[in-house]
N, C-alpha and C positions, 0 to 999 in steps of 0.2 A: 380339643377342648381347651379353653383358656385356663391358666392357673388362677387360683382363688386366694384373695386377700381378705382376711377378716379384720374388721375395724371395731375396736372398743374405745369409746371416748366418753368422758363425762359431759361433753357438749352436744347439744342437739344440732349437729351440723352435717348429717349424712348426705343431704342434697348437695352441699358444697363439695364434699369428698367425691360424690358420684360424678359431678361435673368435672372436677379436677382430673379424675382418672378416665374420663370418657374417651379420649383419643389414644389410650394406651391398651396394649393387648394383655390386659389383666382385668379380671372380674372381681368386684368387691361385694361384700355382704356384711350385714350387721352382726355383731357379736351374738346377740340374743336371738337371731333368726337362722342359726346354722342347723341344717337338717342332718348332715353327715360330717362329723368332725374329721373323718379321714380324708376328706376332699380339700382341706385347708392347706395351702402351701406356705402362706406368709401371714403374719399377724402384726397389726399396727395398733399399739395398746397404750393405755394410760390407766394405771392402778388396777391391774388384773388381780382377781382373787386368787388366793393360794390354791394350786392344783388345777386352775382353769386351763392353763396352757398345755398341761400334760395330756389332755384328751386329744390333742391334734397329733396323731401318730406319724404323720408325714410332713410335719412342720420343717421348713428349711431355714427361715430367718425370722427373728423377732425385731420389730422396729419400735423404738420408743417415740411416742408422740411429742414428748418434751425433750429439752436438752439434758435435763438431769436424769439420773438412773435410780434415785432413791426409792421411787415407787415400784421398782422391780427387785428390791433388796431383801424383802421379807422371806422367812422360811417357807419353803415349798412353792415359791412363786415361779421360778424358772425351771423348766425341764433341763436335764443335763445335755451338754454338747450341742446346743443350738446357738449359733452366733447371734449377738445382740448388737444392733446398730443404733447409735445416738442420732438424735435429730439436730443436725448442724447444717443450716442453709442460710442464704443471704438475708432473707426477709426477717427471720427470727433474730439473726445477729443485729440487723439494722434497728429493730425494735428495742433491743437492749441498749444499744449505743444511744438512741434517742432518750430513753428513760434516764440513763446514768448522766449523760451530758446535761440534760435539763436540770437535774437536781444539783449537780456540781456547780453550774452557773448560778442557780438560784441561791445556794448558800454563799458562793463566792461574792456575789453582788448584794448580799445582805437582804434579799427580798423578803424573807419572813419578818425581819425587823421593820422594813418599810410597809409591809401589810398591816402590822400592828399600828404604826404611825398613822397610816391612812384611816384606820378605824377611830383613832384618837384625834384626828384632824390636826396632826402635828407636822410641821414643815421641817423638822430636824434632818440635817444631812449627815451621812455617815462617811467618813474618810475611806475612799476606795483603795484596795490593795492591788497592785499590778499582778497580772497572772504569773509573771516570772518570779514573783516573790511568794507564791502560794504553791504548796506541795500537795498533790493528790496521791493517795496510796491505794493501789488496786490489790486487794487480797484475793489472789487466784488469777493466774495468767494462762488460762486455757483459751479456746477460740474466742469466747465472749470477752474475757478480760483483756486479751491482746487488742481486740478491735476497739474497745473503749479507751485503752491506754493510748493508742495511736491518735485517736481523734482529739483527746484531751491535750496531748503533747503538741498537736498541730496548732492549738490555740495559745501556746506559749507557756503553759503550766509546767512546773517541775513534776515529773511522774516517777514514782517509785513503785515497783511491783514485788509481790511476794508469792512464792510457789513452793511446792514440796521439793522440786528439783530445779537446778539452775537453768535459766533461760537467757538467751542473748538476743536482745531487741534494740534496734536503733532508737536513741533518745530516751530510753526507759532504763532507769537504774534498777537492776535486778538483785533482789535478796532471796534467800531460799533456806529452807530447813529450820528446825526448831531453834538452832543457835543464833539465827539472824532475825527471828520474828520481832524481838523487842527493838532492835535497831530500826527495822521497818516501821513499827508502830510509832516510835519517837519522832519520825519525820512526817507522819501522815496527818496533816491538818484537816483534810477531808478524806475519810476512810470509806472505800467502796468494797463491799463484800460480794464476790462473784465465784466463790469456791464451790466445788461439788460437795455434796453432803456425804461424808464418810465417817467411819469410826474415829478417825484422827481429827476431823474438823468439827464434829458435833460439839456445840457449846463453846466454840472458839471466841465468840464475842461475849466476854464475861467481865466480871469486876476487875480481874487482874489485867487482862489485855486492854480494857478501856482506860485503866489507870496509867498505862504506858503512852497513851496519846498525848499530844500537846494540850495543855489546858484550853478549853473552849473549842475543841475540835467538833467536827460534824461527822455523822454516820449515815451511810446509805447502804441498806441491805436489800439487794435484789437477787440473792442466792437462794437460801432456804431458811425457813423459820427455825429449823433445828440447829442452825449456826448460832443463834442468839439466846441469851438468858435475859428475859425481858425485865425481871425485877432489877437486874444489874444495870440495864440501860436506863430504867427509870431513876435509879439511884444516881447514876452519873449525870443525868439531866438535872436532877434536883440540886446536886452539888455544884453545878456549873462546869464540871469536867467535860461534858458534852453541851454544846450550845444548841444543838438541834439534831433531829434524826428524820430521815425519810425511809419508811419501812414498807416494803411491798410483800413481805413474807412474815409468818408468825408461827409461834410454837404450836398453837391450835388454830386451824382454819376451818370455817370463817372465824375471824377474831371475835371472841365472846363479847356481848354487849356490855358486860360489866368490867371489861378491861380498862384500867386507867389510861392506857395509851390513846383511847378514843378521844379523851377530853384534855390531854396534855397540850398546853399552848405551843410547845416547841417540837411537836411530832406531826409529821404528815403521813397519812395512811392511804395506801392503795391496795386493792383486793387481789394481789398476786397477778397483776396484769402488766408487769414491766415489759415483757415480751411474750406474745401469744402466737401459737402455731397457726399458720395460714394454710388451708388445704391446697391452694393452687401451687404455691412454691414448695410445700412439703411433699406433695405427690411426686414432683420431679425428682427430689432427693431419694424417695423410696424407689421409684421406678429405675433410676440410674443404677442403684445397687442391685435390684433384681436382674437387670441386664448384665451387670458385671458377674453376678452369680451364675447366670446361664452360660457365660463365656469362660467360666472357671477362673475369673480374675479376682484379685484381692478386693474385699469390700472396703468402702471408705467410711471413716469414723466408726470403726469397729470398737465396741466397748471392751474394757478390761474389767470384768465384774469383781475381780479380787481387789483392784484398786478403787473401784466405785466410780470410774469415769472413763 
């Protein structure tokens, strides 16, 4: 009998998942159609309810559908002593690189200003700044942050990164720890947030940290909405401390229709789509780890739930 993988997703994509796993010796089933919880060997989940995973008494591995783990961090969500594997695979990473690079170049080349000029039928030119004179700050140097940093550096930008612990990356200036955060912010003309959401990083984009950026900086948040204090972002935009923001994540999702972010002239909003899980490539990542488990080999991208990433 094949081992059984239960899939819980907020997206109606079970046909895609079924096709992705079709050639693998693993059987899949929908979360809501499980007859016997004791038959479930693995779970691929997004936002499981508290206690739901505990009913699978023979569960071997929990796979996160997304790269982040905050959807698994609530009380009573995870059963004890079951390994959790993060979703880290090339297609998901490429999607984030595309989103971040697009917005970095958009701000760097003053495209929001040119879009306004277009609507005003204005032919005004804006003096271009060479890439080597522009510093992009990457807040979070995990898999996604490092991938974005390398591509941005390839285009000639100065890139500075910040992480909880020291990293050593070619062409990237690494800062780390609370004592170096202000130094990092002071250099970041375009700030990109790709941090995991943890107790330490919640609310990190706030009035104090925004005030440490160069005047007229830009903000790109493709991490989590819990990283940002939206009233502080709006205040920084109104004062000119921020010249613009591209936000893919929000404190409340979907973003409420009454939020002033919707109508702010210097804010670009996308609905948490910077990088989306693709069943075809994600299934390979899941299956490779299942095979490693069968061979008693270490799992790849094993989560540290105490750290939150």
